[in-house]
C-alpha positions in Angstrom: 15.7 14.2 13.1 18.4 12.1 11.2 17.2 10.2 7.9 17.3 6.4 7.7 17.9 4.5 4.7 17.0 1.0 4.2 18.0 -1.3 1.1 15.5 -3.6 -0.5 17.4 -6.4 -2.5 16.3 -9.8 -3.8 17.9 -13.1 -3.4 16.7 -14.7 -6.6 19.8 -15.4 -9.1 18.0 -13.8 -11.9 16.8 -10.7 -9.8 19.7 -8.2 -9.5 17.5 -5.3 -8.6 18.4 -3.2 -5.5 17.4 0.1 -4.2 17.1 2.5 -1.0 14.1 3.5 0.7 14.9 6.9 2.5 12.9 8.0 5.7 13.2 11.4 7.2 12.0 14.8 7.5 12.3 17.8 4.6 13.1 15.0 2.0 10.7 16.0 -0.3 11.7 19.9 0.0 15.3 18.9 -0.8 15.3 15.7 -2.9 18.4 16.6 -4.9 21.0 14.4 -2.7 18.7 11.6 -3.3 17.6 11.8 -7.0 20.4 13.7 -8.7 21.9 10.8 -10.3 18.6 9.7 -11.8 17.3 13.2 -12.8 20.1 14.6 -14.5 19.6 15.7 -18.0 16.5 13.4 -18.5 13.0 14.0 -19.4 10.8 13.6 -16.1 7.4 12.9 -16.0 5.9 13.5 -12.4 2.4 11.9 -12.1 0.9 13.6 -8.9 -2.2 13.5 -6.8 -4.6 16.1 -7.6 -4.7 16.7 -3.8 -1.5 18.3 -4.6 -1.4 21.4 -6.7 1.4 23.9 -7.7 -1.0 26.8 -7.3 -1.7 25.8 -3.6 0.3 28.4 -1.5 -0.9 26.6 1.7 0.8 23.2 0.3 4.5 23.7 -0.4 5.5 20.1 -1.0 4.7 19.5 -4.6 6.0 22.9 -5.7 9.1 22.6 -3.7 9.9 19.4 -5.2 9.2 20.5 -8.7 11.6 23.5 -8.4 14.3 21.3 -7.0 13.9 18.8 -10.0 14.2 21.6 -12.3 17.7 22.3 -11.3 18.8 19.3 -12.9 16.2 18.7 -16.0 14.9 21.3 -18.3 12.2 18.9 -19.4 9.9 18.2 -16.5 6.3 17.6 -17.2 3.4 17.1 -14.7 0.4 15.1 -14.9 -2.4 15.0 -12.2 -4.8 12.5 -11.4 -7.2 12.0 -8.6 -6.1 9.7 -5.8 -9.2 7.7 -5.3 -9.4 3.9 -6.2 -11.9 4.8 -9.1 -8.6 6.3 -10.8 -7.1 2.7 -11.0 -8.7 1.6 -14.2 -8.0 1.0 -17.8 -9.5 4.5 -19.1 -7.1 6.3 -16.9 -4.1 4.4 -17.5 -4.6 4.9 -21.3 -5.2 8.7 -20.7 -1.7 8.6 -19.0 0.1 6.6 -21.7 -1.0 9.0 -24.4 0.1 12.2 -22.5 3.4 10.6 -21.7 4.0 9.6 -25.4 3.1 13.0 -26.4 5.9 14.5 -24.4 8.4 12.5 -27.0 10.0 10.4 -23.9 12.6 7.7 -24.7 14.1 4.8 -22.4 16.2 7.1 -20.4 13.1 9.1 -19.3 12.0 8.8 -15.6 8.6 8.8 -14.0 8.2 9.9 -10.7 5.0 8.9 -8.8 4.1 11.7 -6.1 1.2 10.8 -4.1 -0.6 7.8 -2.2 -1.0 4.3 -3.0 -3.2 4.4 -6.2 -1.1 7.1 -7.7 2.1 4.9 -7.2 0.2 1.5 -8.5 -0.7 3.4 -11.6 2.1 5.2 -12.4 4.5 2.2 -11.5 2.3 -0.1 -14.0 2.8 3.0 -16.8 6.4 2.8 -16.1 6.5 -1.1 -16.4 4.7 -1.1 -19.9 5.5 2.2 -21.6 8.1 1.6 -24.3 8.3 -2.0 -22.7 9.4 -0.5 -19.6 11.4 2.6 -18.3 12.5 3.8 -14.8 10.6 5.2 -11.9 10.8 6.6 -8.5 8.3 6.5 -5.7 7.4 9.5 -3.6 4.8 8.1 -1.3 2.8 10.8 0.6 0.3 8.7 2.6 1.1 6.6 5.8 -0.3 3.8 3.8 1.8 4.0 0.8 5.0 4.9 2.8 4.8 1.5 4.8 3.1 -0.9 2.4 2.3 -0.1 -1.6 5.5 1.9 -2.4 7.7 -1.1 -1.7 8.3 -4.1 -3.3 7.5 -3.4 -6.9 3.7 -4.3 -7.0 2.1 -2.1 -9.6 -1.2 -2.3 -11.4 -4.9 -1.3 -11.9 -8.2 -2.7 -10.9 -10.8 -4.6 -13.5 -14.5 -4.6 -13.4 -14.0 -8.2 -12.0 -11.9 -7.0 -9.1 -9.0 -5.2 -7.5 -5.3 -5.4 -8.8 -5.9 -8.1 -11.3 -4.1 -6.3 -14.0 -0.4 -5.4 -13.2 3.2 -6.1 -13.2 6.2 -6.4 -10.9 8.4 -3.4 -11.5 10.6 -2.1 -8.9 11.3 1.5 -8.5 15.0 3.2 -8.4 14.4 4.9 -5.1 11.5 5.4 -2.5 11.4 8.9 -0.8 9.3 9.0 2.4 8.9 12.2 4.1 7.2 12.4 7.7 6.3 16.1 7.4 4.1 15.5 4.4 1.9 13.2 6.6 0.7 16.3 8.3 -1.1 17.4 5.2 -3.2 14.0 5.4 -6.7 14.1 6.3 -7.2 12.3 10.0 -9.4 9.7 8.2 -6.5 8.9 5.7 -3.8 8.6 8.2 -5.8 6.4 10.6 -6.4 4.2 7.6 -2.8 4.0 7.0 -2.3 2.6 10.4 -4.2 -0.5 9.3 -1.4 -1.9 7.3 1.0 -0.7 10.1 -0.8 -3.0 12.6 -0.5 -5.9 10.1 3.1 -6.1 10.2 2.9 -6.9 13.9 0.1 -9.2 13.4 2.2 -11.1 10.5 5.6 -11.9 12.5 6.5 -9.4 15.3 4.8 -9.3 18.3 7.1 -7.0 19.7 6.2 -4.2 17.4 2.6 -5.0 18.1 3.0 -4.3 21.5 5.1 -1.2 21.2 2.1 -0.1 18.8 -0.3 -0.8 21.9 2.1 1.2 24.2 2.8 4.1 22.0 -0.5 4.6 20.3 -1.5 8.1 21.8 1.9 9.7 20.6 1.4 8.1 17.1 -1.9 9.8 16.9 -0.6 13.3 17.6 2.0 12.6 14.5 5.1 12.4 17.0 7.9 12.7 14.0 10.3 10.1 15.7 7.7 7.5 16.3 6.3 8.1 12.8 9.8 7.3 11.6 10.1 4.3 13.6 6.5 2.8 12.5 7.4 3.5 8.9 11.1 2.2 9.3 10.0 -0.8 11.2 7.2 -1.7 8.4 9.7 -1.4 5.6 12.1 -3.6 7.6 9.6 -6.3 7.6 8.4 -6.1 4.3 11.6 -6.0 2.9 12.8 -9.1 5.1 9.8 -11.0 3.6 10.0 -9.9 0.0 13.7 -10.4 -0.6 13.2 -14.3 -1.0 9.8 -14.1 -2.8 9.8 -10.9 -5.2 7.0 -12.5 -7.3 4.8 -13.7 -4.7 5.3 -17.3 -4.9 5.5 -18.3 -1.2 6.0 -16.3 1.9 4.9 -12.8 0.5 1.3 -14.0 0.6 1.9 -13.1 4.2 1.4 -9.6 3.6 -2.0 -9.8 2.1 -3.3 -10.9 5.6 -7.0 -9.4 5.9 -6.8 -8.4 2.1 -8.8 -11.2 0.9 -12.0 -10.0 3.0 -10.8 -6.4 2.4 -10.8 -6.4 -1.6 -14.4 -8.0 -1.3 -15.8 -5.3 0.9 -14.1 -2.5 -1.2 -15.7 -4.1 -4.3 -19.3 -3.8 -2.6 -18.4 -0.3 -1.6 -18.1 0.5 -5.2 -14.8 2.4 -4.3 -17.2 5.4 -3.8 -15.6 6.5 -0.8 -17.9 5.0 1.8 -14.9 2.7 2.7 -11.5 3.5 1.9 -8.7 0.7 1.5 -6.9 1.1 5.0 -10.5 0.8 6.6 -11.5 -2.5 4.7 -8.2 -3.9 5.5 -9.0 -3.0 9.4 -12.2 -4.9 9.2 -10.5 -7.7 6.9 -7.6 -8.3 9.5 -10.0 -8.6 12.3 -12.2 -11.1 10.2 -9.0 -13.1 9.4 -8.3 -13.2 13.1 -11.8 -14.2 14.1 -12.0 -16.9 11.1 -8.6 -18.2 12.9 -10.5 -18.3 15.9 -13.6 -20.0 14.4 -11.1 -22.9 13.1 -9.3 -23.3 16.5 -5.8 -21.6 15.3 -5.7 -18.7 18.0 -7.2 -17.6 21.3 -10.2 -15.1 22.0 -8.2 -13.0 24.0 -6.0 -12.6 20.8 -9.1 -11.2 18.9 -9.9 -8.8 21.8 -6.5 -7.3 21.9 -6.4 -6.8 18.1 -9.7 -5.4 17.9 -8.8 -3.1 20.9 -5.8 -1.8 19.1 -7.6 -1.1 16.0 -10.2 1.0 17.9 -7.7 3.0 19.6 -6.6 3.9 16.2 -10.2 5.0 15.2 -10.5 2.3 12.8 -13.7 0.0 11.9 -13.2 -3.7 13.2 -16.4 -5.5 11.6 -19.3 -5.4 9.1 -21.3 -3.5 11.6 -19.4 -0.4 10.8 -20.7 -0.3 7.3 -24.1 -2.1 7.0 -25.2 -0.2 4.1 -22.8 -2.4 1.8 -25.6 -4.8 1.1 -23.2 -7.8 2.0 -24.2 -11.8 2.0 -21.9 -14.9 2.5 -22.8 -16.0 -1.1 -21.9 -12.6 -2.4 -18.6 -12.6 -0.6 -17.6 -16.0 -1.4 -18.1 -15.3 -5.2 -15.6 -12.4 -4.8 -13.1 -14.4 -2.8 -12.9 -16.7 -6.1 -11.2 -13.9 -7.6 -8.3 -13.4 -5.1 -4.7 -14.0 -6.6 -3.8 -16.3 -3.9 -6.0 -18.9 -5.0 -4.8 -22.2 -6.9 -6.7 -24.7 -8.6 -9.9 -23.0 -7.6 -9.3 -23.5 -4.0 -9.7 -20.4 -1.6 -6.7 -19.5 0.2 -6.5 -17.2 3.1 -3.9 -15.7 5.5 -4.7 -16.7 9.1 -3.1 -16.4 12.5 -1.9 -18.9 15.1 -1.5 -15.8 17.5 -0.1 -12.2 17.2 2.9 -12.2 15.4 2.1 -15.7 13.7 0.4 -15.5 10.2 0.4 -18.5 7.9 -0.8 -19.6 4.6 -4.2 -21.6 4.9 -4.8 -23.3 1.5 -8.0 -25.0 0.6 -10.4 -23.1 2.9 -13.4 -25.2 3.5 -16.4 -23.3 1.9 -18.8 -25.0 4.5 -16.8 -23.6 7.2 -16.2 -20.2 5.6 -20.2 -19.8 5.0 -20.7 -20.4 8.6 -18.5 -18.3 9.7 -19.7 -15.4 7.4 -23.4 -16.1 8.3 -22.4 -15.6 11.7 -20.4 -12.4 11.1 -22.6 -10.3 8.9 
């Protein structure tokens, strides 16, 4: 299967950053053609998910990747962190910073994030702030990170108040997405990544949504060409949106469809594994469509069609899937107040006027929202 290369660039005059996303098979096992110019004769710090280990004979990906890097750099350091959302905090951030500084790095050093979205977020944030900023590369190893979090330069950690409230925009030098590594994922993680894939069709591409409806069986069997297609298409849609809005001042907010609900759900799940990000996004997107219908923006048949696709991908679609979260309308609305999209203390949600037609809905009426949530919980 031939690899594909997508370019991510930004139209703002002040932003001259541009980089490539490489999508294919066996890219992790032989990254040299992509990374040689970035790694030669530099100190390399690989921050990797502890799910991968050099000692794990069943999992060759990290070992082969590191051996390839060592051919061009004699100074390669590995730091392992857990992949769960509990890792995205100030404690783990500080620990990473102190460890990296102990390697006597300079501004020519390079950080490589090797793992899922959590690893990419915190490694990217470290890169943004250490020595006031050094370069980094994303090697996303989950479907969710390949189609979403590794692209666009959002990096950061969670605070006790809410998710992703501490961070920076810091673009990578390159992104390497290998379809083969997805075979190493637990099924639950793979399914969770599909929530973000469906999101792209719902935002602005009904034909992609229809293709997912048609091809879902092959996707669930990890058909390599179709996996490459969904990663490529998702990246194309995201790249098109962010090129005009790198810092999320406008249209980029559309990429948060369902995430206002999802982040609140994750908060009450205490990031303890009961519900993971993609599952929360799945529920959040279904709630966003239901709220759109409640407000008269879309049709009931759209709701049924969307929920049906999520269910085909073995994803939850309502609060009923997680009754042990002790949710209430008042609690959720209090969490919504910390969402980054809000302006002047007014709630903002991403809603839909149909499949492929997302829009930004500002100044959401609290009474409408309360009535809706009371009905759903």
